[in-house]
C-alpha positions as CSV (number, residue, x, y, z in Angstrom):
1,M,-105.2,88.4,10.0
2,T,-102.1,87.2,8.1
3,G,-101.9,86.4,4.4
4,G,-105.6,86.8,4.0
5,Q,-106.3,83.8,6.2
6,T,-108.2,83.8,9.5
7,R,-106.7,81.7,12.4
8,T,-109.3,80.3,14.8
9,E,-108.7,79.5,18.5
10,G,-110.7,76.4,18.8
11,G,-109.9,73.6,21.3
12,G,-109.0,73.6,25.0
13,T,-106.4,75.6,26.9
14,W,-103.7,73.0,26.4
15,T,-104.4,72.8,22.7
16,R,-104.2,76.6,22.3
17,L,-100.9,76.7,24.3
18,R,-99.4,74.1,22.0
19,R,-100.7,75.8,18.9
20,R,-99.1,79.1,20.0
21,K,-95.8,77.2,20.7
22,V,-95.9,78.2,24.3
23,V,-95.3,74.6,25.5
24,Q,-92.5,74.0,23.0
25,Y,-90.8,77.3,23.7
26,G,-91.0,76.7,27.5
27,L,-89.6,73.2,27.4
28,A,-86.8,74.2,25.1
29,Y,-85.9,77.1,27.4
30,V,-85.9,75.0,30.5
31,A,-83.7,72.4,28.8
32,A,-81.3,75.1,27.6
33,A,-81.2,76.8,30.9
34,W,-80.5,73.6,32.7
35,A,-77.6,72.8,30.3
36,L,-76.2,76.3,30.7
37,L,-76.3,76.0,34.6
38,Q,-74.4,72.7,34.4
39,G,-71.8,74.3,32.1
40,I,-71.4,77.3,34.4
41,G,-71.0,75.0,37.4
42,F,-68.3,72.9,35.6
43,V,-66.3,76.0,34.5
44,A,-66.7,77.7,37.9
45,D,-65.3,74.6,39.7
46,A,-62.5,74.2,37.2
47,F,-61.3,77.8,37.6
48,G,-62.2,78.3,41.3
49,W,-64.8,80.9,40.7
50,P,-66.7,82.0,43.8
51,A,-70.1,80.6,44.7
52,A,-71.7,84.0,43.9
53,V,-71.3,83.3,40.2
54,K,-73.5,80.2,40.3
55,Q,-75.9,81.9,42.7
56,W,-76.3,84.8,40.2
57,A,-76.9,82.5,37.3
58,T,-79.4,80.4,39.3
59,I,-81.4,83.5,40.2
60,T,-81.2,85.1,36.7
61,L,-82.0,82.3,34.4
62,P,-85.5,81.5,35.8
63,I,-86.4,85.2,35.2
64,G,-86.1,84.6,31.5
65,L,-88.8,81.9,31.4
66,P,-91.8,84.2,31.6
67,V,-90.2,86.4,28.9
68,V,-89.8,83.4,26.6
69,L,-93.4,82.3,27.2
70,V,-94.7,85.8,26.3
71,I,-92.7,85.8,23.1
72,A,-94.1,82.3,22.3
73,W,-97.7,83.5,22.8
74,Y,-97.0,86.6,20.7
75,H,-95.6,84.5,17.8
76,G,-98.4,82.0,18.0
77,D,-100.9,84.9,17.6
78,R,-99.0,86.1,14.5
79,G,-98.8,82.6,13.1
80,Q,-95.0,82.7,12.9
81,Q,-92.9,79.7,13.7
82,R,-89.6,81.7,13.9
83,A,-88.4,84.7,15.8
84,S,-87.5,87.7,13.6
85,A,-83.9,88.8,13.1
86,P,-84.2,91.8,15.5
87,E,-85.6,89.6,18.2
88,L,-82.8,87.0,17.7
89,G,-80.3,89.8,17.9
90,L,-81.9,91.1,21.1
91,I,-81.8,87.6,22.7
92,A,-78.2,87.1,21.6
93,L,-77.2,90.5,23.1
94,L,-78.8,89.6,26.4
95,L,-77.1,86.2,26.5
96,L,-73.7,87.8,25.6
97,T,-74.2,90.5,28.3
98,G,-75.1,88.0,31.0
99,G,-72.3,85.7,30.0
100,G,-69.9,88.6,30.0
101,V,-70.9,89.6,33.5
102,L,-70.5,86.1,34.7
103,W,-67.1,85.8,33.1
104,F,-66.0,89.2,34.4
105,Y,-66.9,88.6,38.0
106,G,-65.7,85.0,37.8
107,Q,-62.3,86.3,36.8
108,R,-62.2,88.8,39.6
109,G,-63.5,86.4,42.1
110,E,-66.0,88.9,43.5
111,P,-69.8,89.0,43.9
112,T,-72.0,91.3,41.8
113,A,-73.9,94.2,43.5
114,A,-77.0,92.1,43.3
115,V,-75.7,89.4,45.6
116,V,-73.5,91.5,47.9
117,V,-76.0,91.5,50.7
118,A,-77.0,87.9,50.1
119,T,-73.5,86.6,50.3
120,R,-72.3,88.9,53.1
121,V,-73.5,86.6,55.8
122,A,-72.9,83.2,54.2
123,V,-71.7,80.5,56.6
124,P,-68.2,79.4,55.8
125,A,-67.8,76.0,54.1
126,A,-67.4,73.1,56.5
127,T,-63.9,72.2,57.3
128,P,-62.5,69.0,59.0
129,F,-62.9,69.4,62.7
130,A,-59.4,68.9,64.2
131,P,-59.0,71.3,67.1
132,P,-55.8,71.5,69.3
133,E,-56.1,68.8,72.0
134,K,-55.2,71.3,74.7
135,S,-58.0,73.8,73.9
136,I,-61.1,74.7,75.9
137,A,-64.1,77.0,76.0
138,V,-65.7,78.0,79.3
139,L,-69.4,78.5,78.8
140,P,-71.4,80.9,81.1
141,F,-72.6,79.0,84.1
142,V,-76.4,78.7,84.4
143,D,-78.3,80.6,87.1
144,M,-80.3,78.0,88.9
145,S,-81.3,80.2,91.8
146,E,-84.9,80.2,92.9
147,H,-85.7,83.7,91.7
148,K,-83.3,83.6,88.7
149,D,-81.7,86.9,89.8
150,Q,-78.1,85.8,90.2
151,E,-77.1,85.8,86.5
152,Y,-74.4,88.4,87.2
153,F,-72.9,86.1,89.9
154,S,-73.0,82.9,87.7
155,D,-71.5,84.8,84.8
156,G,-68.8,86.1,87.1
157,M,-68.0,82.6,88.4
158,S,-67.4,81.2,84.9
159,E,-65.5,84.3,83.8
160,E,-63.1,84.0,86.8
161,V,-62.5,80.3,86.0
162,L,-61.8,81.3,82.4
163,N,-59.3,84.0,83.5
164,L,-57.5,81.5,85.7
165,L,-57.1,79.0,82.8
166,T,-55.7,81.7,80.5
167,Q,-52.7,81.8,82.8
168,I,-51.6,78.3,81.4
169,P,-49.3,78.8,78.4
170,Q,-49.9,75.3,77.2
171,L,-53.7,75.7,77.1
172,R,-55.6,77.7,74.4
173,V,-58.6,79.2,76.1
174,I,-61.3,80.9,74.0
175,A,-62.0,84.5,75.1
176,R,-65.1,85.4,77.1
177,T,-66.8,87.3,74.2
178,S,-66.9,84.3,72.0
179,S,-67.7,81.6,74.6
180,F,-70.5,83.7,76.1
181,S,-72.0,84.3,72.7
182,F,-73.9,81.0,73.1
183,K,-75.6,82.2,76.3
184,G,-79.3,81.5,76.4
185,K,-79.2,79.6,73.1
186,T,-80.1,75.9,72.6
187,V,-76.9,74.7,71.0
188,D,-75.3,71.3,71.7
189,V,-71.7,71.0,72.9
190,A,-70.4,69.5,69.7
191,T,-71.7,72.5,67.7
192,I,-70.2,74.9,70.1
193,A,-66.9,73.1,70.1
194,R,-66.8,73.1,66.3
195,T,-67.7,76.8,66.0
196,L,-65.0,77.7,68.5
197,N,-62.5,75.1,67.3
198,V,-61.9,73.6,70.7
199,A,-61.5,70.0,71.9
200,H,-63.1,70.6,75.3
201,V,-66.0,72.5,76.9
202,L,-66.5,73.4,80.5
203,E,-70.0,74.1,81.7
204,G,-71.8,74.4,85.0
205,S,-74.5,75.9,87.1
206,I,-74.9,78.1,90.2
207,R,-77.6,78.0,92.9
208,K,-77.2,80.8,95.4
209,S,-79.3,81.1,98.5
210,G,-78.5,83.6,101.2
211,D,-74.8,83.3,102.1
212,T,-74.5,79.7,100.7
213,V,-73.9,78.6,97.1
214,R,-74.0,75.3,95.2
215,I,-71.7,75.2,92.2
216,T,-71.7,72.3,89.7
217,A,-69.1,72.1,87.0
218,Q,-68.3,69.5,84.3
219,L,-65.6,69.1,81.7
220,I,-66.8,67.6,78.4
221,R,-64.7,66.2,75.5
222,A,-66.3,67.5,72.3
223,S,-65.3,64.5,70.1
224,D,-67.6,62.0,71.9
225,S,-69.5,64.2,74.4
226,S,-67.9,62.2,77.3
227,H,-67.5,63.7,80.7
228,L,-63.8,63.9,81.7
229,W,-64.6,65.4,85.2
230,S,-67.5,66.7,87.2
231,E,-67.9,68.0,90.7
232,T,-70.5,69.7,92.9
233,Y,-69.4,72.2,95.6
234,D,-71.6,73.4,98.6
235,R,-69.9,76.4,100.1
236,K,-70.2,79.7,101.9
237,L,-69.9,82.8,99.7
238,T,-66.6,83.6,101.5
239,D,-65.2,80.4,100.0
240,V,-66.2,81.2,96.4
241,F,-62.7,82.0,95.3
242,R,-61.3,78.7,96.6
243,V,-64.0,76.9,94.5
244,Q,-62.8,78.8,91.4
245,D,-59.2,77.7,92.1
246,E,-60.3,74.1,92.7
247,I,-62.3,74.0,89.4
248,A,-59.4,75.4,87.4
249,G,-57.0,73.0,89.1
250,A,-59.3,70.0,88.3
251,V,-59.6,71.0,84.7
252,V,-55.8,71.2,84.4
253,A,-55.5,67.8,86.0
254,A,-58.2,66.3,83.8
255,L,-56.3,67.6,80.7
256,K,-53.0,66.3,82.2
257,L,-51.2,69.6,81.7
258,K,-47.9,70.2,83.4
259,L,-47.6,73.6,84.9
260,L,-44.4,75.7,84.9
261,P,-42.5,75.3,88.2
262,A,-43.4,78.7,89.6
263,Q,-46.9,78.7,88.3
264,Q,-50.1,78.2,90.2
265,V,-53.7,78.1,89.0
266,T,-54.8,80.9,91.3
267,S,-55.4,84.6,91.4
268,T,-53.9,86.8,94.1
269,H,-55.7,90.0,93.0
270,R,-59.0,89.3,94.5
271,T,-60.9,91.1,97.2
272,A,-61.7,89.7,100.6
273,D,-64.8,91.9,100.8
274,P,-67.9,90.1,99.5
275,D,-69.7,93.4,98.9
276,A,-66.8,94.7,96.8
277,Y,-66.8,91.5,94.8
278,N,-70.6,91.8,94.3
279,Q,-70.2,95.4,93.0
280,Y,-67.4,94.2,90.7
281,L,-69.7,91.5,89.2
282,L,-72.5,94.0,88.8
283,G,-70.0,96.3,86.9
284,N,-69.2,93.4,84.6
285,Q,-72.8,92.8,83.9
286,F,-73.5,96.5,83.1
287,F,-70.3,96.8,80.9
288,N,-71.2,93.8,78.9
289,R,-74.4,95.4,77.7
290,S,-72.2,97.6,75.4
291,T,-74.5,100.6,75.7
292,P,-73.6,104.2,76.8
293,D,-75.8,103.8,79.9
294,G,-74.3,100.4,80.6
295,F,-70.8,101.9,80.5
296,R,-71.7,104.7,82.8
297,R,-73.4,102.3,85.3
298,A,-70.3,100.1,85.1
299,V,-68.1,103.0,86.1
300,T,-70.3,103.6,89.1
301,A,-70.3,99.9,90.2
302,Y,-66.5,99.6,89.8
303,Q,-66.0,102.8,91.7
304,Q,-68.0,101.4,94.6
305,A,-66.0,98.2,94.5
306,V,-62.6,99.9,94.8
307,S,-64.0,102.3,97.4
308,L,-65.0,99.3,99.5
309,D,-61.6,97.7,98.9
310,P,-58.9,100.2,97.9
311,G,-56.4,97.4,97.2
312,F,-58.7,95.6,94.7
313,A,-56.3,95.7,91.6
314,A,-58.7,93.9,89.2
315,G,-61.4,96.4,90.2
316,Y,-59.2,99.3,89.1
317,A,-58.3,97.5,85.8
318,R,-62.0,97.1,85.0
319,L,-62.7,100.7,86.1
320,A,-60.1,101.9,83.6
321,T,-61.8,100.0,80.8
322,A,-65.3,101.4,81.7
323,E,-64.0,105.0,82.0
324,A,-62.4,104.8,78.6
325,F,-65.6,103.4,76.9
326,A,-67.9,105.8,78.7
327,S,-65.7,108.8,77.7
328,D,-66.4,108.1,74.0
329,Y,-70.0,109.2,74.6
330,A,-69.1,112.5,76.4
331,E,-70.9,115.6,75.3
332,T,-67.8,117.8,74.9
333,V,-64.1,117.3,74.1
334,A,-63.2,118.5,77.6
335,I,-65.4,116.0,79.3
336,R,-64.1,113.2,77.1
337,S,-60.5,114.2,77.9
338,A,-61.2,114.2,81.6
339,G,-62.7,110.7,81.3
340,R,-59.7,109.3,79.5
341,Q,-57.4,110.8,82.2
342,R,-59.4,109.0,84.9
343,A,-59.1,105.8,82.8
344,L,-55.3,106.2,82.6
345,A,-55.0,106.9,86.3
346,A,-57.1,103.8,87.1
347,A,-54.9,101.6,84.8
348,D,-51.7,103.0,86.4
349,H,-53.1,102.3,89.8
350,A,-54.0,98.7,88.9
351,V,-50.4,98.1,87.7
352,S,-48.9,99.6,90.8
353,L,-51.1,97.5,93.1
354,A,-50.5,94.3,91.2
355,P,-47.5,94.3,88.9
356,D,-48.3,90.7,87.9
357,L,-51.9,91.4,86.8
358,A,-52.2,91.2,83.0
359,D,-55.4,93.2,82.7
360,G,-53.9,96.4,84.0
361,Y,-51.1,96.3,81.4
362,A,-53.6,95.4,78.6
363,E,-55.9,98.3,79.4
364,R,-53.0,100.8,79.7
365,G,-51.6,99.7,76.4
366,F,-55.0,100.3,74.8
367,L,-55.1,103.9,76.2
368,R,-51.5,104.5,75.1
369,I,-52.2,103.5,71.5
370,N,-55.5,105.4,70.9
371,W,-55.1,108.6,72.9
372,L,-51.5,109.0,74.2
373,W,-49.7,107.8,71.1
374,D,-47.1,106.3,73.3
375,W,-46.0,103.5,71.0
376,D,-43.0,102.2,73.0
377,G,-45.0,102.2,76.2
378,A,-47.9,100.4,74.5
379,R,-45.6,97.7,73.2
380,A,-44.1,97.2,76.7
381,D,-47.5,96.9,78.2
382,F,-48.9,94.3,75.7
383,V,-45.7,92.2,75.8
384,K,-45.8,92.2,79.6
385,A,-49.5,91.3,79.6
386,L,-48.9,88.3,77.3
387,V,-46.0,87.1,79.3
388,L,-48.2,87.1,82.4
389,E,-51.2,85.7,80.7
390,P,-50.5,84.2,77.2
391,G,-54.2,83.7,76.5
392,N,-55.2,87.3,77.1
393,S,-57.1,88.1,73.9
394,Q,-57.3,91.8,74.5
395,A,-53.5,92.1,74.9
396,Q,-53.0,89.9,71.8
397,K,-55.5,92.1,69.8
398,G,-53.8,95.3,71.1
399,L,-50.4,94.1,70.0
400,G,-51.7,93.5,66.5
401,E,-53.3,97.0,66.5
402,L,-50.0,98.6,67.6
403,L,-48.2,97.0,64.7
404,I,-50.9,98.4,62.4
405,S,-50.2,101.9,63.8
406,L,-46.4,101.4,63.1
407,G,-47.1,100.3,59.5
408,R,-45.7,96.8,60.1
409,L,-48.5,95.1,58.2
410,P,-47.2,91.5,57.8
411,E,-46.4,91.3,61.5
412,S,-49.8,92.8,62.5
413,V,-51.6,90.2,60.3
414,A,-49.9,87.4,62.2
415,E,-50.7,88.8,65.6
416,I,-54.3,89.6,64.8
417,K,-54.8,86.1,63.5
418,K,-53.7,84.8,66.9
419,A,-56.3,87.1,68.5
420,V,-58.9,85.7,66.1
421,Q,-58.0,82.1,67.3
422,L,-58.5,83.2,70.9
423,D,-61.7,85.2,70.2
424,P,-63.2,83.9,67.0
425,L,-66.7,85.4,67.5
426,T,-65.8,89.0,68.1
427,A,-66.6,91.2,65.1
428,S,-64.1,94.0,66.0
429,T,-61.2,91.5,65.8
430,W,-62.2,90.4,62.3
431,F,-62.6,94.0,61.3
432,D,-59.0,94.7,62.4
433,L,-57.9,91.8,60.3
434,G,-59.9,93.0,57.3
435,W,-58.5,96.6,57.7
436,V,-54.9,95.5,57.8
437,L,-55.3,93.1,54.8
438,M,-57.0,95.9,52.9
439,A,-54.1,98.3,53.7
440,G,-51.7,95.6,52.2
441,G,-53.8,95.3,49.0
442,Q,-54.9,91.8,49.8
443,W,-58.5,92.5,48.6
444,Q,-60.0,89.0,48.6
445,D,-58.7,88.1,52.0
446,A,-59.8,91.5,53.4
447,R,-63.3,90.9,52.0
448,E,-63.5,87.5,53.6
449,A,-62.5,88.9,57.0
450,L,-64.9,91.9,56.8
451,N,-67.7,89.6,55.7
452,R,-67.0,87.4,58.7
453,A,-67.2,90.5,61.0
454,L,-70.6,91.3,59.5
455,E,-71.8,87.7,59.7
456,I,-71.1,87.9,63.5
457,N,-72.6,91.4,63.8
458,P,-74.6,92.6,60.8
459,E,-75.0,96.0,62.4
460,S,-71.3,96.6,63.1
461,S,-70.4,100.2,62.1
462,F,-66.8,99.2,61.7
463,G,-67.6,96.2,59.5
464,N,-70.0,98.1,57.2
465,Y,-67.7,101.0,56.9
466,G,-64.7,98.8,56.2
467,L,-66.5,96.8,53.5
468,G,-67.7,100.1,52.0
469,C,-64.1,101.4,51.9
470,L,-63.0,98.2,50.2
471,E,-65.6,98.5,47.5
472,L,-64.6,102.2,47.1
473,L,-60.9,101.4,46.7
474,Q,-61.8,98.7,44.1
475,G,-63.8,101.2,42.0
476,R,-67.3,100.1,42.9
477,A,-68.8,103.2,44.5
478,S,-72.4,102.2,43.8
479,V,-71.9,98.9,45.7
480,A,-70.0,100.8,48.5
481,L,-73.1,102.8,49.1
482,I,-75.0,99.6,50.2
483,S,-72.5,99.1,53.1
484,F,-72.0,102.8,53.9
485,R,-75.7,103.3,54.4
486,Q,-75.8,100.6,57.0
487,A,-72.8,101.9,58.9
488,G,-74.7,104.3,61.1
489,A,-73.9,107.7,62.6
490,Y,-70.9,109.5,61.3
491,W,-69.5,106.4,59.6
492,S,-72.4,106.4,57.3
493,L,-72.2,110.1,56.4
494,A,-68.5,109.9,55.7
495,G,-68.8,106.9,53.5
496,V,-71.7,108.2,51.5
497,A,-69.9,111.5,51.0
498,M,-66.9,109.7,49.5
499,A,-69.1,107.3,47.3
500,E,-71.2,110.1,45.9
501,H,-68.0,112.0,44.9
502,S,-66.7,108.9,43.1
503,L,-70.1,108.6,41.3
504,G,-69.7,112.2,40.1
505,H,-72.5,113.6,42.3
506,A,-70.6,116.6,43.6
507,G,-73.6,118.4,45.0
508,E,-74.9,115.4,47.0
509,S,-71.4,114.6,48.2
510,Q,-71.0,118.2,49.6
511,R,-74.5,118.1,51.1
512,V,-73.7,114.9,53.1
513,L,-70.3,116.3,54.1
514,N,-71.9,119.5,55.4
515,E,-74.2,117.4,57.5
516,L,-71.3,115.3,58.8
517,I,-69.5,118.4,59.9
518,A,-72.5,120.1,61.4
519,R,-73.4,117.0,63.5
520,Y,-70.1,115.3,64.3
521,A,-67.2,117.8,64.1
522,Q,-66.0,116.9,67.6
523,D,-66.5,113.2,67.2
524,A,-65.4,112.5,63.6
525,A,-62.6,114.9,62.7
526,Y,-60.5,112.0,61.4
527,Q,-63.4,110.7,59.2
528,I,-63.9,114.2,57.8
529,A,-60.3,114.4,56.9
530,E,-60.7,111.0,55.1
531,V,-63.5,112.5,53.0
532,Y,-61.5,115.5,51.9
533,A,-58.5,113.4,51.1
534,W,-60.6,111.0,49.0
535,R,-62.0,114.0,47.1
536,G,-58.5,115.3,46.5
537,Q,-58.9,118.4,48.7
538,R,-55.6,118.2,50.5
539,D,-55.6,121.5,52.3
540,Q,-58.9,120.8,53.9
541,A,-57.8,117.2,54.7
542,F,-54.8,118.4,56.6
543,E,-56.9,121.1,58.4
544,W,-59.1,118.3,59.8
545,L,-56.2,116.0,60.6
546,E,-54.9,118.9,62.7
547,R,-58.3,119.1,64.4
548,A,-58.2,115.4,65.0
549,Y,-54.8,115.8,66.6
550,A,-56.0,118.5,68.9
551,Q,-59.0,116.4,69.9
552,R,-56.8,113.3,70.5
553,D,-58.9,111.4,67.9
554,G,-58.3,107.7,68.1
555,G,-58.6,107.4,64.4
556,L,-55.1,108.9,64.0
557,S,-53.6,105.6,65.4
558,V,-54.2,104.0,61.9
559,I,-53.1,106.9,59.8
560,K,-50.2,104.9,58.3
561,A,-52.4,102.0,57.3
562,D,-55.3,104.1,55.9
563,A,-55.6,103.6,52.1
564,L,-58.1,106.5,51.9
565,L,-55.3,108.9,52.8
566,A,-53.1,107.8,49.9
567,P,-53.4,111.2,48.1
568,L,-51.7,112.9,51.1
569,R,-48.7,110.6,51.6
570,M,-46.3,112.5,49.2
571,D,-47.1,115.8,50.9
572,T,-44.5,117.1,53.4
573,R,-47.4,117.9,55.8
574,F,-48.1,114.1,56.0
575,T,-44.6,113.4,57.1
576,A,-44.8,116.2,59.6
577,M,-48.0,114.7,61.1
578,L,-46.3,111.3,61.4
579,K,-43.5,113.1,63.3
580,K,-46.0,114.8,65.6
581,L,-47.5,111.4,66.4
582,G,-44.1,109.9,67.0
583,L,-44.5,107.4,64.1
584,P,-41.7,106.4,61.8
585,P,-41.9,108.0,58.3
């Protein structure tokens, strides 16, 4: 009842909707929303705002439609044709707030919390495909054996050919991790080449039966999918290394590369023992599972390989890598230390057996950075490895990590970008790039690198922890929690403890920190120190840094480039710790 008159509700549904102004309000809102989206798109393009701004607006504006329709029905019921002043004020406030949010994040060039997860794994915008002409990816050869039980052998064949090609300075060869990421997937050659930014792809198959093997290989030009070369080999297993050399030589010839005068496309660090080679390939398969059990089984297989052939340098180099990774999952500090000592001994032995084998130097350099803190020795190892094998992605990545440790950030960015080119689908390399960019205050570039790491591996502890740290450093603790909670194990606990502190939840921060210490004191001393430093508790932070030093915690290798430790840097104890580590002040 309004003004003493009764309003009737005669007519059909459409008539009632029009009488209550639902149709008119709805059409007006749709038109206004569409115009607003066009305006946002125009402004966003003009000022280079990120896609997240338009995505946020596209998601938010449709939500307002049912609100408008309810208001229209309500006003029709009261017989009013206009919204009241308080309602108009509320609508204006909502519009101003939404517009302010869009402007704020558009100015900062960063996504809102609502779209962090949605935009994290966005595929990069398409770019013109113009790879270096002398570039190649070696795909895993397909196991065509009758029982499909020779995958480790076919993988080993393609990996060995890849390693031979990395010896050619003029040829950019994509690392195994990236090229093997397409294994078992139905992806055409053109897509693979575009993803890896290469001009050529080598693929093949293996059919093994008894002591004979048929190997087929073909080199494809990505631009037109034409075959530059193909060949089939029927050989005894004892001739498998000769086939690898022939394939590599044929590829070089097809690409018309001129070798250096003293260079040959061959490896002199193989074993003449077929059983030793078989154990070596099994070790590779176990190691590539990237699980604690896989690392332990790889150690066993490599040990058997070098036991069968004590002069097998490549076997010792791989044994060093497996021992180092397996030691990370040791139950005690003493057992972990013993494993690392065995890893170092294996790397030393690989170098002594084969002074011109790059892998021995690359692995020893890795050990020297993370646990020996022998910076000069690590530099010598990585440089030597890259002289011997310019396309060695692990040595290239290691050199970049060494420069991070030394605090030489611009140089480290340049070297890690080279590693990214060699191994574009490895999350840890993108994390390294994101971490060093973050240390240098290049927030947007760091975010892009960390997002790329998570696009490749959404479950990456390093990637999620790094992105959480970036949000924390930029004052968005609530958003940081999203990433920290996905980091897993002690990374998650350390991140949450810092974020809760920044949010003013002192009790929750302490509870999580207590859990971190109770569960991971021997594994995460460095991360515990980060939490205390972030909370401004310098004495406790230095206490845990000392524990990290006693435990040979690998985290100390990035102490100079760790923005979370900024509150400690003016303390004389920080300078003393750098001196203990042999790092420049």
